[in-house]
C-alpha positions in Angstrom: -31.3 17.9 -8.1 -33.7 20.9 -7.9 -37.4 21.1 -7.2 -39.1 23.8 -9.2 -42.3 25.1 -7.4 -45.3 26.4 -9.2 -45.9 30.2 -9.0 -49.1 29.3 -7.0 -47.2 27.2 -4.4 -48.0 28.2 -0.9 -45.5 28.5 2.0 -47.0 25.3 3.4 -46.1 23.6 0.1 -42.5 24.9 0.2 -42.2 23.8 3.9 -43.4 20.3 3.0 -40.8 19.8 0.3 -38.1 21.0 2.7 -39.3 18.6 5.3 -39.2 15.7 2.8 -35.6 16.6 1.8 -34.5 17.0 5.5 -36.1 13.7 6.4 -34.0 11.9 3.8 -30.8 13.3 5.5 -30.1 16.0 2.9 -30.1 19.8 3.0 -32.7 22.0 1.2 -31.4 25.2 -0.3 -34.2 27.7 -1.1 -33.9 30.4 -3.8 -37.0 32.6 -4.1 -37.5 34.7 -7.2 -40.3 37.1 -7.9 -42.6 34.4 -9.3 -40.9 31.0 -8.8 -39.2 29.3 -5.8 -36.5 26.7 -6.5 -35.4 24.3 -3.8 -32.0 22.7 -4.4 -31.0 19.4 -2.7 -27.5 19.4 -1.4 -26.2 15.9 -0.5 -26.7 12.4 -1.8 -29.7 12.8 -4.2 -30.1 9.1 -4.5 -31.6 9.0 -1.0 -34.4 11.3 -2.0 -37.5 9.8 -3.6 -38.1 11.8 -6.8 -41.6 10.4 -7.3 -42.7 11.7 -3.9 -41.3 15.1 -4.7 -43.1 15.2 -8.1 -46.4 14.2 -6.5 -46.3 16.8 -3.8 -48.6 19.8 -3.8 -47.1 22.9 -5.5 -44.4 21.1 -7.4 -44.0 22.0 -11.1 -40.9 19.9 -11.9 -37.9 18.0 -10.5 -34.7 18.5 -12.5 -31.4 16.7 -12.3 -28.3 18.9 -11.9 -25.4 17.1 -13.6 -22.7 19.5 -12.6 -20.7 18.7 -9.5 -21.0 22.2 -8.1 -24.5 22.9 -6.7 -24.5 26.0 -4.5 -22.5 28.0 -7.1 -24.9 26.8 -9.9 -27.3 29.2 -11.5 -29.9 26.3 -11.6 -29.9 26.4 -7.8 -29.9 30.2 -7.6 -31.3 31.8 -10.8 -31.1 35.3 -9.4 -27.6 37.0 -9.6 -25.9 37.3 -6.3 -25.0 40.8 -5.0 -22.3 40.9 -2.4 -22.2 43.7 0.1 -18.7 44.9 1.0 -17.9 46.9 4.1 -18.2 45.2 7.4 -18.8 48.3 9.5 -19.8 52.0 9.3 -16.2 53.2 9.0 -16.3 52.7 5.2 -18.9 53.4 2.6 -20.6 50.1 1.6 -20.0 48.8 -1.9 -22.3 46.3 -3.7 -20.7 43.9 -6.2 -23.0 42.2 -8.7 -26.4 43.0 -10.2 -26.4 46.2 -12.1 -23.3 47.6 -10.4 -19.9 48.0 -12.0 -17.1 48.2 -9.3 -13.5 49.1 -9.8 -10.8 48.0 -7.2 -7.5 49.7 -7.5 -4.3 50.3 -5.6 -0.6 49.2 -5.6 0.4 45.6 -6.2 2.3 45.7 -2.9 1.9 47.9 0.2 5.3 49.6 0.5 4.6 52.6 2.8 1.8 54.6 4.2 2.6 57.5 1.9 2.5 55.2 -1.2 -0.9 53.7 -0.3 -2.4 57.0 0.8 -1.5 58.9 -2.4 -2.6 56.1 -4.6 -5.9 55.7 -2.7 -6.7 59.4 -3.0 -6.0 59.3 -6.7 -7.9 56.2 -7.6 -10.9 57.2 -5.5 -11.1 60.6 -7.2 -11.1 58.8 -10.6 -13.9 56.3 -9.7 -12.5 53.4 -7.7 -14.6 52.4 -4.7 -12.4 49.6 -3.2 -8.7 49.9 -2.3 -6.4 47.0 -3.1 -2.9 46.3 -1.9 -0.7 43.3 -1.3 0.6 42.5 2.1 1.4 38.9 1.6 3.2 38.5 -1.8 3.6 35.0 -3.0 6.3 35.5 -5.6 7.8 33.1 -8.2 11.3 33.8 -6.9 12.0 33.5 -3.1 14.4 36.5 -3.5 11.6 38.9 -4.7 9.9 41.3 -2.3 7.5 39.2 -0.2 5.4 42.0 1.3 5.1 43.7 4.7 2.6 41.2 5.9 0.7 42.4 9.1 2.3 45.8 9.0 1.1 46.1 5.4 -2.4 45.1 6.4 -2.4 47.8 9.1 -1.4 50.5 6.6 -4.0 49.4 4.1 -6.7 49.3 6.7 -5.7 52.7 8.1 -5.9 54.4 4.7 -9.1 52.7 3.8 -10.8 54.0 7.0 -9.4 57.5 6.5 -10.9 57.6 3.0 -13.9 55.4 3.8 -12.9 52.8 1.2 -13.3 49.1 1.8 -10.0 47.2 1.4 -9.0 43.9 -0.2 -5.8 42.0 0.1 -4.6 38.4 -0.6 -4.0 35.8 2.1 -1.8 32.8 1.5 -2.4 30.5 4.4 -4.9 29.9 7.3 -2.5 31.8 9.6 -2.4 34.8 7.3 -6.1 34.7 7.0 -6.5 34.8 10.8 -4.0 37.7 10.9 -5.9 39.6 8.2 -9.5 39.3 9.6 -9.4 42.5 11.7 -8.1 44.6 8.8 -9.9 43.5 5.6 -13.3 43.9 4.1 -12.7 41.4 1.3 -10.2 38.5 1.6 -8.6 37.5 -1.7 -7.6 33.9 -2.5 -4.9 34.1 -5.2 -4.5 31.9 -8.2 -1.8 29.8 -6.5 -4.2 28.9 -3.7 -7.4 28.3 -5.7 -7.4 24.7 -4.7 -5.9 25.1 -1.2 -9.0 23.4 0.2 -8.2 23.9 3.9 -7.9 27.6 3.3 -11.1 27.7 1.3 -12.9 25.9 4.1 -11.5 28.3 6.7 -12.7 31.4 4.8 -16.0 29.6 4.2 -16.6 29.4 7.9 -16.8 33.2 8.1 -19.3 35.7 6.5 -16.4 37.8 5.1 -16.6 38.5 1.4 -14.1 36.4 -0.5 -12.7 37.1 -4.0 -11.5 33.8 -5.5 -9.1 34.1 -8.4 -9.0 31.5 -11.1 -6.0 29.2 -11.0 -3.4 29.6 -13.7 -4.4 26.3 -15.4 -7.9 25.8 -14.0 -10.9 25.0 -16.1 -14.1 27.0 -15.3 -15.7 23.9 -13.7 -12.7 23.4 -11.4 -12.9 27.1 -10.5 -16.6 26.8 -9.7 -15.9 23.7 -7.6 -13.4 25.6 -5.6 -16.0 28.3 -5.0 -18.3 25.4 -3.9 -15.9 24.7 -1.0 -16.4 28.2 0.4 -20.2 28.2 -0.2 -20.7 24.7 1.3 -19.2 26.0 4.6 -22.0 28.6 4.8 -20.3 31.7 3.3 -22.4 33.0 0.4 -20.3 36.1 -0.2 -18.2 34.8 -3.0 -16.8 36.9 -5.9 -15.0 35.3 -8.8 -12.0 36.9 -10.5 -10.7 36.0 -14.0 -7.0 36.9 -14.1 -5.7 35.0 -17.1 -4.6 31.4 -17.6 -1.4 29.8 -18.7 -1.2 29.0 -22.5 1.6 28.6 -25.0 1.4 32.3 -25.8 4.4 34.3 -24.5 3.5 37.9 -25.5 1.7 38.4 -22.2 2.3 36.9 -18.8 -1.0 35.0 -19.0 -3.8 34.8 -21.5 -6.9 36.7 -20.4 -9.9 34.4 -21.0 -12.5 37.1 -21.7 -14.9 34.4 -22.7 -14.9 33.3 -19.0 -17.2 36.2 -18.2 -20.3 35.2 -20.3 -19.6 31.5 -19.5 -19.7 32.2 -15.7 -22.8 34.3 -16.2 -24.5 31.3 -17.8 -23.2 28.7 -15.3 -23.3 30.6 -12.0 -25.0 33.3 -10.1 -21.8 34.6 -8.5 -20.4 38.0 -9.6 -17.2 38.0 -11.6 -14.6 40.7 -11.9 -11.6 40.8 -14.3 -7.9 41.6 -13.4 -6.2 42.6 -16.7 -3.1 43.7 -14.8 -2.0 40.2 -13.7 -3.4 38.7 -16.9 -1.1 40.7 -19.2 1.9 41.9 -17.1 2.1 44.7 -19.6 0.8 48.3 -18.8 -0.1 49.0 -22.4 -2.5 46.1 -22.6 -4.4 46.8 -19.4 -6.8 49.5 -20.6 -8.0 47.7 -23.8 -8.7 44.5 -21.9 -10.4 46.5 -19.1 -12.7 48.0 -21.7 -13.4 44.6 -23.2 -14.3 43.2 -19.8 -16.8 46.0 -19.1 -18.4 45.5 -22.6 -18.8 41.7 -22.2 -20.6 41.9 -18.8 -18.0 41.8 -16.0 -19.2 43.1 -12.7 -16.0 45.0 -12.2 -12.3 45.3 -12.5 -9.1 45.0 -10.4 -6.5 47.4 -11.6 -3.0 48.0 -10.3 -2.0 51.6 -9.9 1.2 53.1 -8.4 2.6 56.7 -7.9 5.8 55.8 -9.7 5.6 52.4 -11.5 9.3 52.4 -12.4 10.1 52.3 -8.7 7.5 49.8 -7.6 8.7 46.9 -5.5 6.3 44.5 -7.2 4.8 44.4 -10.7 5.8 47.9 -11.8 5.6 47.0 -15.6 1.8 46.3 -15.3 0.9 49.2 -13.0 -0.9 52.3 -14.3 0.1 55.8 -13.4 -2.5 58.0 -11.8 -3.2 59.8 -15.2 -3.5 56.5 -17.0 -6.0 55.2 -14.4 -8.0 58.4 -14.6 -8.2 58.1 -18.4 -9.3 54.5 -18.2 -12.2 55.3 -15.8 -13.4 58.0 -18.2 -13.3 55.5 -21.1 -15.2 52.9 -19.0 -18.2 55.1 -18.1 -19.9 55.2 -21.6 -19.2 51.4 -22.0 -20.9 50.6 -18.7 -23.8 52.8 -19.5 -24.4 51.0 -22.8 -24.5 47.6 -21.1 -26.8 48.9 -18.4 -24.4 49.1 -15.5 -23.9 51.8 -12.9 -20.3 53.0 -12.4 
């Protein structure tokens, strides 16, 4: 349920509504726009007297919210959320959402300092502002490269600080999350862990930006409810990532649901980026889908880039070379300009 206040509502009117909600044992969630203030009610709405709310000074309307996710809902928070990335002054801050278009790039897996450093230099020069790299690698086969774990995080963080780039990497458990906290600027929750609710609650208890990837067979509502777990613990710095879903099609690793971008923009205020690398698993398809994502309103991209994809320890067939990544960034600039984004 949300309470829509009149443009003329005073702060006293707003405080009164919040007091009514709190007195009923529920939690008010205030979203203030330029002209209108919306107060969302988080909790058991049946315990709140709607007639009292409607009769209160400054109230324009009381609206039921039928979706199970509240804090992620655009009805609760009409203004798009912008997430600041960069927890200290050792990196240049990056803002995800709003009018910004952000590219994250780097190797699928951290293999060595030299690999990460050379990739970071190349992608930053071309236009990437956030460095990605996998330290914990949940692989389909237990015999595949599983990542360097904490040592990989240290390498990623070191290179990020040297080049003043915020860094992002995936964590696969609460233990991995605790290990990663000193090294990351964004923690990534992968598709396999989208509904790992204990992990979602753990990252929700911090203020660290979280990128939540869509599960391989998750509906958009299930995805937003997973985001709700993080938001409900107090962490408002949530970024969504569409990375393809499992369908009957076998031409690509997954099927990139490009329609998820405008759907999310309608349903939620959270920023959404697109990962065409994991969606396709095929290098040749990455650039066309990246351009499509930019054109349909995505807030950014996650692209895998490697100095020598043929020798990559993880996901070489989908990784771009430095030249390919540079060409893609040049193609993206006129597209982002047309849709009113800054890249």
